[in-house]
C-alpha positions in Angstrom: 123.7 -128.5 4.8 124.2 -126.4 1.7 123.5 -127.8 -1.7 125.8 -128.1 -4.6 124.9 -127.0 -8.1 126.7 -128.0 -11.2 127.7 -124.8 -12.8 129.2 -123.6 -16.0 129.5 -123.5 -19.7 129.6 -126.3 -22.0 131.6 -127.3 -23.9 133.9 -127.3 -21.0 132.4 -125.1 -18.4 131.0 -127.1 -15.6 131.8 -125.9 -12.1 130.2 -126.8 -8.9 128.3 -124.1 -7.1 126.3 -123.7 -3.9 122.8 -122.7 -3.3 122.5 -119.9 -0.8 119.6 -120.2 1.5 116.9 -117.6 1.5 115.5 -116.0 4.6 115.6 -112.9 6.8 118.6 -110.7 6.4 119.7 -112.6 3.3 122.0 -114.9 5.3 121.8 -118.3 3.7 122.9 -121.8 4.1 126.0 -121.0 2.1 127.3 -119.0 5.1 128.8 -122.3 6.2 131.3 -122.5 3.4 134.9 -121.3 3.2 136.2 -120.7 -0.3 139.8 -121.4 -1.2 141.3 -120.2 -4.4 143.3 -122.6 -6.5 143.7 -123.9 -10.0 140.3 -124.2 -11.7 139.4 -127.0 -14.1 140.0 -126.2 -17.7 137.0 -126.8 -19.9 137.3 -129.2 -22.9 135.4 -130.7 -25.8 131.7 -130.9 -26.1 130.4 -131.5 -22.6 132.6 -132.0 -19.6 132.5 -131.9 -15.9 134.5 -129.6 -13.7 136.2 -129.2 -10.4 134.5 -127.3 -7.7 136.7 -125.0 -5.7 136.1 -125.7 -2.0 138.3 -126.0 1.0 138.5 -128.7 3.6 136.0 -126.7 5.7 133.3 -127.3 3.1 131.3 -129.9 5.0 133.5 -130.0 8.0 132.5 -132.8 10.5 131.6 -131.6 13.9 134.2 -132.2 16.6 132.8 -130.8 19.8 135.3 -131.5 22.6 135.4 -129.0 25.4 138.8 -127.8 24.3 137.6 -127.1 20.7 134.5 -125.2 21.8 135.9 -123.3 24.7 137.5 -119.9 24.9 140.7 -118.6 26.3 140.4 -118.7 30.1 142.6 -118.0 33.1 143.8 -120.5 35.6 140.5 -120.3 37.4 138.5 -121.0 34.2 137.2 -117.5 33.8 137.3 -115.2 30.8 140.3 -112.9 31.5 140.3 -109.1 31.3 142.6 -107.9 28.4 145.2 -106.5 30.8 145.4 -110.0 32.5 146.6 -111.6 29.2 150.2 -110.9 30.0 151.9 -113.2 27.4 151.5 -112.1 23.8 151.7 -115.8 22.8 148.3 -116.3 24.2 146.9 -113.9 21.5 148.8 -115.6 18.7 152.0 -113.6 18.7 154.9 -115.9 17.8 157.7 -116.5 20.2 160.0 -119.4 20.9 159.1 -121.9 23.6 160.3 -120.6 26.9 161.3 -117.2 25.4 159.8 -113.8 26.2 158.4 -111.6 23.4 160.6 -108.7 22.4 159.6 -105.2 23.6 156.7 -103.7 21.9 157.4 -100.9 19.4 154.3 -98.7 18.8 153.2 -98.7 15.2 152.0 -95.8 13.1 148.6 -97.4 12.7 148.0 -97.7 16.5 146.1 -94.4 16.8 143.8 -95.3 13.9 143.2 -98.7 15.4 142.0 -97.3 18.7 139.9 -94.5 17.0 138.1 -97.0 14.7 137.5 -99.5 17.5 135.8 -96.7 19.4 133.8 -95.5 16.4 133.2 -98.5 14.1 133.5 -101.3 16.7 135.1 -103.9 14.3 138.7 -103.4 13.1 140.5 -105.9 10.8 144.3 -105.6 10.6 145.5 -106.8 7.2 149.1 -107.5 6.2 151.6 -110.0 5.1 152.7 -112.9 7.3 154.9 -111.6 10.1 154.0 -108.0 9.5 153.2 -107.5 13.2 149.4 -107.6 13.0 148.8 -109.9 16.0 151.3 -107.9 18.2 149.7 -104.6 17.4 146.2 -105.9 18.0 147.2 -107.5 21.3 148.9 -104.4 22.6 146.0 -102.2 21.7 143.6 -104.5 23.5 145.7 -104.6 26.6 146.6 -100.9 26.8 143.4 -99.2 25.6 140.8 -101.8 26.6 142.5 -103.4 29.6 139.3 -103.7 31.7 137.4 -105.4 28.9 136.9 -109.1 28.9 139.2 -110.7 26.3 137.0 -113.2 24.5 139.2 -115.3 22.2 137.7 -118.5 20.7 140.2 -121.3 20.3 138.6 -122.7 17.1 135.8 -121.8 14.7 133.5 -124.2 16.5 133.8 -121.9 19.5 132.6 -118.7 17.7 128.9 -119.0 18.7 130.0 -119.4 22.3 132.4 -116.5 22.0 129.6 -114.2 20.6 127.2 -115.3 23.3 129.8 -114.7 26.0 130.7 -111.3 24.7 127.0 -110.3 24.6 126.7 -111.3 28.2 129.6 -109.0 29.2 129.2 -105.3 29.8 132.5 -104.6 28.1 134.4 -107.1 25.9 137.0 -107.4 23.2 136.4 -110.3 20.8 139.8 -111.3 19.5 139.8 -113.1 16.1 143.4 -113.6 15.2 143.7 -115.0 11.6 140.1 -114.2 10.9 140.0 -116.6 7.9 140.1 -119.5 10.4 136.8 -118.3 11.8 134.9 -118.1 8.5 132.8 -121.0 7.3 130.7 -123.6 9.0 130.0 -122.7 12.7 131.9 -119.5 12.2 131.4 -115.8 12.4 128.7 -114.2 10.3 127.7 -110.6 9.7 124.5 -111.2 11.7 126.6 -112.3 14.7 128.8 -109.3 14.4 125.8 -106.9 14.3 124.3 -108.6 17.4 127.4 -107.5 19.4 126.7 -103.8 18.7 122.9 -103.9 19.2 121.0 -102.9 22.3 122.9 -99.8 23.2 124.1 -101.2 26.6 127.8 -101.7 27.4 130.6 -101.6 24.8 132.0 -104.4 22.8 134.6 -104.3 20.1 135.9 -106.9 17.6 139.6 -107.0 16.7 140.8 -109.3 14.0 143.8 -110.0 11.8 144.2 -111.5 8.4 147.0 -112.2 6.1 146.9 -110.2 2.9 146.9 -113.4 0.8 143.7 -114.5 2.5 142.1 -111.1 2.3 142.8 -110.8 -1.5 140.5 -113.8 -2.0 137.6 -111.6 -1.3 138.5 -108.8 -3.7 136.0 -108.1 -6.5 138.3 -109.6 -9.2 138.3 -112.9 -7.4 134.5 -113.1 -7.5 134.8 -113.7 -11.3 136.6 -116.9 -10.6 133.6 -118.3 -8.7 130.3 -119.5 -9.9 126.8 -120.0 -8.6 126.2 -120.5 -4.9 129.9 -121.2 -4.5 130.0 -117.5 -5.2 127.1 -116.9 -2.8 129.1 -118.5 -0.1 132.0 -116.3 -0.9 129.8 -113.2 -0.8 128.3 -114.3 2.6 131.8 -114.5 4.0 132.8 -111.2 2.4 129.8 -109.6 4.2 131.8 -110.3 7.4 134.8 -108.4 6.0 132.6 -105.6 4.8 131.5 -105.0 8.4 135.1 -104.2 9.4 137.1 -101.1 9.1 140.2 -102.4 7.4 143.6 -101.1 8.4 146.5 -102.3 6.3 149.8 -102.9 8.1 152.8 -102.6 5.8 155.6 -105.2 6.1 158.3 -102.6 5.8 158.4 -100.2 8.7 158.3 -96.4 8.3 161.2 -94.2 9.4 159.3 -93.1 12.6 158.7 -96.7 13.5 162.3 -97.6 13.0 163.3 -94.7 15.2 161.0 -95.9 17.9 162.5 -99.4 17.5 166.0 -98.0 17.9 165.1 -97.0 21.4 164.9 -100.7 22.2 168.2 -101.7 20.5 169.3 -103.2 23.7 167.2 -106.2 22.8 169.4 -108.3 20.4 166.4 -109.3 18.3 165.4 -105.7 17.6 169.0 -104.7 17.1 169.4 -107.4 14.4 166.2 -106.4 12.7 167.3 -102.8 12.5 170.3 -103.9 10.4 168.0 -105.3 7.7 165.1 -102.8 7.9 165.9 -101.5 4.5 165.0 -104.9 3.0 162.6 -106.6 5.5 160.1 -105.4 8.0 161.3 -105.3 11.6 158.4 -107.6 12.8 159.1 -109.9 9.8 162.8 -110.2 10.8 161.9 -110.6 14.5 159.5 -113.4 13.4 162.5 -114.8 11.5 160.6 -115.3 8.3 163.3 -114.5 5.8 166.0 -116.1 7.9 164.1 -119.3 8.2 163.2 -119.4 4.5 166.9 -119.1 3.6 167.9 -121.6 6.3 165.4 -124.1 4.8 166.9 -123.8 1.3 170.5 -123.7 2.5 170.0 -126.8 4.7 170.0 -129.0 1.6 173.7 -128.5 1.1 175.7 -131.8 1.7 177.0 -132.2 5.2 174.8 -129.5 6.7 171.2 -130.3 7.6 169.6 -132.0 4.6 167.5 -134.4 6.7 166.1 -131.4 8.6 165.3 -129.8 5.2 163.5 -132.9 4.1 161.5 -133.0 7.4 160.4 -129.4 6.9 159.5 -130.0 3.2 157.3 -132.9 4.3 155.6 -130.9 7.0 155.0 -128.0 4.5 153.5 -130.4 2.0 151.2 -131.9 4.7 149.7 -128.4 5.2 149.4 -127.9 1.4 147.7 -131.3 1.0 145.0 -130.2 3.4 146.1 -131.6 6.8 145.2 -129.0 9.4 146.5 -130.7 12.5 150.1 -131.2 13.5 152.0 -134.3 12.3 153.2 -137.0 14.7 157.0 -137.2 14.8 157.1 -140.9 13.8 154.9 -140.2 10.8 157.0 -137.2 9.8 160.0 -139.4 10.0 158.4 -141.8 7.5 157.2 -139.0 5.2 160.6 -137.2 4.9 162.6 -140.2 3.6 161.5 -139.9 -0.1 162.3 -136.2 -0.2 165.8 -136.9 1.1 166.3 -139.7 -1.4 165.2 -137.5 -4.3 167.8 -134.9 -3.4 170.7 -137.4 -3.1 170.1 -139.5 -0.1 173.4 -140.7 1.5 175.4 -138.5 -0.9 174.1 -135.5 1.1 175.7 -136.9 4.2 172.5 -136.4 6.3 172.6 -135.7 10.0 171.0 -138.1 12.6 167.3 -137.8 12.9 167.3 -136.4 16.5 169.8 -133.7 15.3 167.6 -132.9 12.4 164.5 -132.4 14.5 166.4 -130.3 17.0 167.9 -128.1 14.3 164.5 -127.6 12.5 162.8 -126.6 15.8 165.6 -124.3 16.9 164.2 -120.7 16.9 165.8 -118.1 14.7 166.1 -114.8 16.7 164.3 -116.4 19.6 161.0 -116.4 17.7 160.2 -119.6 15.8 161.8 -122.6 14.2 161.1 -124.1 10.8 159.0 -126.7 12.7 156.8 -125.9 15.6 156.7 -128.6 18.3 153.5 -128.9 20.4 155.3 -130.5 23.3 153.4 -133.8 22.7 155.6 -135.2 19.9 153.7 -133.5 17.0 155.1 -131.0 14.6 153.8 -128.4 12.2 155.5 -126.2 9.6 156.0 -122.5 10.3 153.2 -120.9 8.3 155.5 -118.3 6.7 156.9 -121.2 4.6 153.5 -122.3 3.2 153.5 -119.2 0.9 156.9 -120.0 -0.6 156.6 -119.2 -4.3 157.1 -121.9 -7.0 156.8 -124.9 -4.7 156.5 -128.2 -6.6 153.1 -130.0 -6.5 152.6 -132.2 -3.5 154.1 -135.5 -4.6 152.2 -138.8 -4.7 154.5 -140.4 -2.1 153.6 -137.8 0.5 150.0 -137.8 -0.3 149.6 -141.6 -0.3 151.5 -142.2 2.9 149.7 -139.3 4.6 146.3 -140.7 3.6 147.2 -144.1 4.9 148.1 -142.7 8.3 145.2 -140.3 9.0 141.7 -140.9 10.3 138.4 -140.4 8.4 138.0 -136.7 9.3 141.5 -135.8 8.1 140.9 -137.9 5.0 137.8 -135.8 4.3 140.0 -132.7 4.4 142.5 -134.2 2.1 139.8 -135.3 -0.3 138.2 -131.8 -0.6 141.5 -130.1 -1.1 142.5 -132.7 -3.8 139.2 -132.1 -5.6 139.7 -128.3 -5.4 143.2 -128.9 -6.9 141.7 -131.0 -9.7 143.4 -134.2 -8.5 140.3 -136.2 -9.0 141.7 -139.7 -8.3 143.2 -138.5 -5.1 139.9 -136.9 -4.2 137.9 -140.1 -4.9 140.3 -142.2 -2.8 140.3 -139.9 0.2 136.6 -139.1 0.2 135.8 -142.8 -0.1 138.0 -143.4 3.0 136.1 -140.7 4.8 132.7 -142.0 3.7 133.6 -145.5 4.8 134.8 -144.1 8.1 131.2 -142.7 8.7 131.9 -139.1 7.9 128.4 -138.3 6.7 129.4 -135.1 5.0 131.6 -137.0 2.6 128.7 -138.5 0.7 127.9 -135.5 -1.5 131.4 -134.4 -2.5 132.3 -138.1 -3.1 129.5 -138.3 -5.7 130.8 -135.1 -7.3 134.4 -136.4 -7.4 133.2 -139.7 -8.9 131.3 -137.9 -11.6 134.1 -135.4 -12.4 136.6 -138.2 -12.4 134.9 -140.1 -15.2 132.1 -142.1 -13.5 129.0 -140.0 -14.3 126.5 -142.9 -14.2 127.7 -143.8 -10.7 127.6 -140.2 -9.6 124.1 -139.7 -10.9 122.8 -142.8 -9.2 124.3 -141.7 -5.8 122.9 -138.2 -6.2 119.4 -139.5 -7.1 119.4 -141.4 -3.8 120.4 -138.3 -1.9 117.7 -136.3 -3.6 115.0 -138.9 -2.8 115.9 -139.2 0.8 113.0 -138.2 3.0 113.3 -135.2 5.3 116.2 -133.6 3.3 116.3 -129.8 3.1 114.5 -128.6 0.0 117.5 -126.6 -1.2 119.8 -129.5 -0.7 117.4 -131.8 -2.5 117.2 -129.4 -5.4 121.0 -129.2 -5.5 121.2 -133.0 -5.6 118.7 -133.1 -8.4 120.7 -130.5 -10.4 123.9 -132.5 -10.0 122.1 -135.8 -10.9 120.7 -134.1 -14.0 124.1 -132.9 -15.0 125.8 -136.2 -14.7 122.9 -137.9 -16.5 123.7 -135.7 -19.4 127.4 -136.3 -19.0 126.8 -140.0 -19.3 125.4 -139.4 -22.8 121.7 -139.1 -22.1 121.4 -135.5 -23.3 117.6 -135.7 -24.0 116.9 -137.1 -20.6 119.1 -134.3 -19.1 116.9 -131.7 -20.9 113.8 -133.2 -19.3 115.4 -133.2 -15.9 116.8 -129.7 -16.1 113.4 -128.4 -17.2 112.0 -129.5 -13.8 115.1 -128.2 -12.0 114.7 -124.8 -13.5 111.0 -124.7 -12.5 111.8 -125.8 -8.9 114.7 -123.3 -8.7 112.4 -120.5 -9.7 109.9 -121.5 -7.0 112.6 -121.5 -4.3 114.8 -118.6 -5.5 114.5 -115.3 -7.1 114.6 -115.2 -10.9 117.8 -113.2 -10.8 119.5 -115.7 -8.4 122.7 -117.0 -10.0 121.6 -120.6 -9.4 118.4 -120.1 -11.4 120.6 -118.7 -14.2 122.9 -121.7 -13.9 120.1 -124.2 -14.2 118.9 -122.4 -17.3 122.5 -122.6 -18.6 122.5 -126.4 -18.3 119.1 -126.6 -19.9 120.3 -124.6 -22.8 123.5 -126.6 -23.2 121.9 -130.1 -23.1 119.2 -128.8 -25.5 122.1 -128.1 -28.0 123.8 -131.4 -27.2 120.6 -133.3 -28.0 120.6 -131.8 -31.5 118.5 -128.7 -31.2 121.2 -126.1 -31.7 118.9 -123.4 -32.9 116.9 -123.5 -29.7 120.1 -123.7 -27.6 121.5 -120.6 -29.3 118.2 -118.7 -28.6 118.2 -119.8 -25.0 121.8 -118.7 -24.5 121.1 -115.3 -26.0 118.2 -114.8 -23.6 120.4 -116.0 -20.7 123.2 -113.6 -21.7 120.8 -110.7 -21.5 119.8 -111.7 -18.0 123.3 -112.3 -16.8 124.4 -108.8 -18.1 121.3 -107.2 -16.5 121.5 -108.9 -13.1 125.2 -109.7 -12.7 127.3 -107.6 -15.1 130.4 -108.0 -13.0 130.3 -111.8 -13.0 132.8 -111.9 -15.8 133.3 -115.6 -15.5 129.7 -116.5 -16.4 129.1 -113.7 -18.8 132.1 -114.9 -20.8 130.9 -118.5 -20.5 127.5 -117.5 -21.9 129.0 -115.5 -24.7 131.0 -118.5 -25.7 128.0 -120.7 -25.8 126.1 -118.1 -27.9 128.9 -118.3 -30.5 129.4 -122.0 -30.3 125.8 -123.1 -30.8 125.1 -120.3 -33.4 127.9 -121.5 -35.6 127.0 -122.9 -39.0 129.2 -123.9 -41.9 128.5 -120.6 -43.6 129.3 -118.5 -40.5 132.5 -120.2 -39.4 134.8 -117.3 -40.2 132.4 -114.9 -38.4 132.4 -117.2 -35.3 136.2 -117.5 -35.3 136.5 -113.7 -35.3 134.0 -113.4 -32.4 135.8 -116.2 -30.5 139.2 -114.5 -30.9 137.8 -111.3 -29.5 136.3 -113.2 -26.6 139.6 -114.9 -25.9 141.2 -111.4 -25.6 138.4 -110.3 -23.3 138.6 -113.5 -21.1 142.4 -113.3 -20.8 142.2 -109.7 -19.6 139.3 -110.2 -17.2 139.6 -113.7 -15.8 143.2 -114.8 -16.6 144.9 -117.0 -19.1 144.6 -120.2 -16.9 140.9 -119.7 -16.1 138.5 -122.5 -17.0 136.6 -120.5 -19.5 139.7 -119.0 -21.2 141.0 -122.5 -21.9 137.5 -123.6 -23.1 137.6 -120.7 -25.6 141.0 -121.9 -26.8 139.5 -125.4 -27.3 136.8 -123.9 -29.5 139.3 -122.0 -31.6 141.3 -125.2 -32.2 138.2 -126.9 -33.2 137.2 -124.1 -35.6 140.7 -124.2 -37.2 140.3 -128.0 -37.7 136.9 -127.5 -39.3 138.3 -124.8 -41.6 141.0 -127.2 -42.8 143.9 -125.4 -41.2 145.2 -128.6 -39.7 148.7 -127.4 -38.7 147.2 -124.6 -36.8 144.7 -126.9 -35.1 147.4 -129.3 -34.1 149.5 -126.5 -32.6 146.5 -125.2 -30.7 145.5 -128.6 -29.4 149.1 -129.5 -28.4 149.5 -126.3 -26.4 146.1 -126.8 -24.8 146.9 -130.3 -23.7 150.1 -129.2 -22.2 148.3 -126.5 -20.2 145.6 -128.8 -19.0 148.1 -131.4 -17.8 149.9 -128.6 -16.0 146.7 -127.5 -14.3 145.1 -130.9 -13.8 146.5 -134.4 -14.1 147.2 -136.6 -17.1 144.3 -138.9 -16.4 141.8 -136.1 -16.0 138.8 -136.5 -18.3 139.3 -133.0 -19.7 142.8 -134.0 -20.8 141.6 -137.2 -22.3 139.0 -135.4 -24.3 141.6 -132.9 -25.6 143.8 -135.8 -26.6 141.0 -137.2 -28.7 140.4 -133.8 -30.3 144.1 -133.9 -31.2 143.7 -137.3 -32.8 140.9 -135.8 -35.0 143.3 -133.1 -36.0 146.1 -135.5 -36.8 143.7 -137.6 -38.9 142.6 -134.5 -40.8 146.2 -133.6 -41.5 146.8 -137.0 -43.0 149.0 -138.2 -40.2 147.1 -141.5 -39.8 149.9 -143.6 -38.2 150.5 -141.0 -35.5 146.8 -140.6 -34.9 146.4 -144.4 -34.5 149.3 -144.5 -32.0 147.9 -141.6 -30.0 144.3 -143.0 -29.9 145.7 -146.3 -28.6 147.6 -144.6 -25.9 144.7 -142.4 -24.9 142.4 -145.4 -24.9 144.7 -147.3 -22.6 144.8 -144.4 -20.1 141.1 -143.8 -20.3 140.2 -147.5 -19.6 142.0 -147.1 -16.3 140.0 -144.3 -15.0 136.7 -144.0 -16.8 133.6 -146.1 -16.2 132.7 -148.8 -18.7 130.9 -147.3 -21.8 131.9 -143.8 -20.9 131.4 -141.5 -23.9 135.1 -140.8 -24.2 135.8 -144.5 -24.4 133.1 -145.0 -27.0 134.5 -142.1 -29.0 138.1 -143.4 -28.7 137.0 -146.9 -29.9 135.1 -145.4 -32.9 138.2 -143.4 -33.8 140.4 -146.5 -33.6 138.1 -148.4 -35.9 138.1 -145.6 -38.4 141.9 -145.4 -38.4 142.5 -149.1 -38.7 
């Protein structure tokens, strides 16, 4: 199991990261992790925890039924030849239940796909949802590699079996439709891919597809959003993509493709798609994406299909909350009611439930409905809808009801996604349910969620027990020690954290290379808590040395380079150098906004520093304005009860008091204290700070 490292910059730059294992070929333990981009925690105040960005695959429990670990087989249980896979649906091509797929229209990219499969061996088709990726890959496999065995794993857990099967065949096509589903624990690795092409006997090819939204998560710019071994996990998965020859499939079809499609205008679906080919791709229209999207929105109109719209919205939010499996119909019935009530309830004149399900499952253009029915009373939202822009956050009523209905493994998924989304109280609740349901993998992320959610002493205690457990992998033990040290410091014991991180740095240097990001991260924490313990001169010196090494070893890691620059400025600031520090911090804010984005963790942390500098300089109105804007952004990205938000509110109280607005400051600190007492552990440093402020303002 991989180990988690607390990463980041303080004030306000902690982020969890992962150790990557060391060994032959550079393939480490972090290969088991799947990264999911999402809103990152925003750093605040003097020393804060942070949210780690992991998906529900992070420590995915093993579920090893025959169906999950098996491969696509024919009626006699054998691996079919590609030409024998006569229904495109078996390869992931969408079509309505009982309907045949439309005629295949050759794509411009087909010749390149064939050529690169023959030369490179691994081709990855990248494009938007419903661009026609799966159909193109399926048709190439059948027409050009028809005699090859068609090895298609049903789940990620079946990938090792698929690779072994393909290696045992003289000729094989390994089919990885939606490649992102096969990355992570038990999934495909670069080493596995290379093994398929070694030996010189036979011929094997790998053909995969990937939505562009997933592929973009592995672009170089996205790497700056990650930290430590979380980044190493990302790099390990990117190695898989780097083995591929990537062919991009545009959503909009070219004129030659449209002309070829016109030859099949006798098919009503293709004929309809040709009428809109100036706006949408033909495959997209055949897959009914735009039509279904519009139907979903229009169904809310009174007297039409508002109940169906509510059912679809609930199913979409189940996916967004982290549920990977289909939803039972009776549960979906329960989940949709609040959505319907919020939009008007009976005033919408909703249709009967059976009618709503029937309408939502009715295919558009004989391809797919808004809901996909598995034939066993379970439903899942059409994936085209999951990427709808500007969707509201998943509401509490859906999340709470869903958690109450699912088992421990699904609760684990929900908890990890909630933590990644900085919904810490949700994460604690779900991961506790998973842990109490004997999902062993929930123990570590639960400790992190507790610490990030305002219970650092409890988190440190749990992590120490993990670190002291006999027989634990050394890297995992080191990661637990790192996290325990971090939360020890977060609890207010900065000097003890300095002692602990001294040992962590020494151990990390023994196990990992000096240039390894996790060694640098441990040094980062050592420097930070050195400053927090009162030795700011030593901290500033350590951060300058660290900055030199970050720039030397990882110059493109903008996230951590910026974080370290900020610490250099912060701990070097003296009363006589405040103006100089402000100037440097303003320049760093511009750099951070350009390189890592306005909502990035470290960008918001820089804004916090600038607000504090303004307050120290006596520019109280400016400080109040900066803190108010910062609080609004943190609430938008996190949740009102998040410890980062609470600390920002206390900083705002300071600024109010400095501006002479004592009554307002007293009201605000009372309100903040009331909220904090509901989520933070007793004697948390924010609680102590709030109570001290209240005494001073009374």
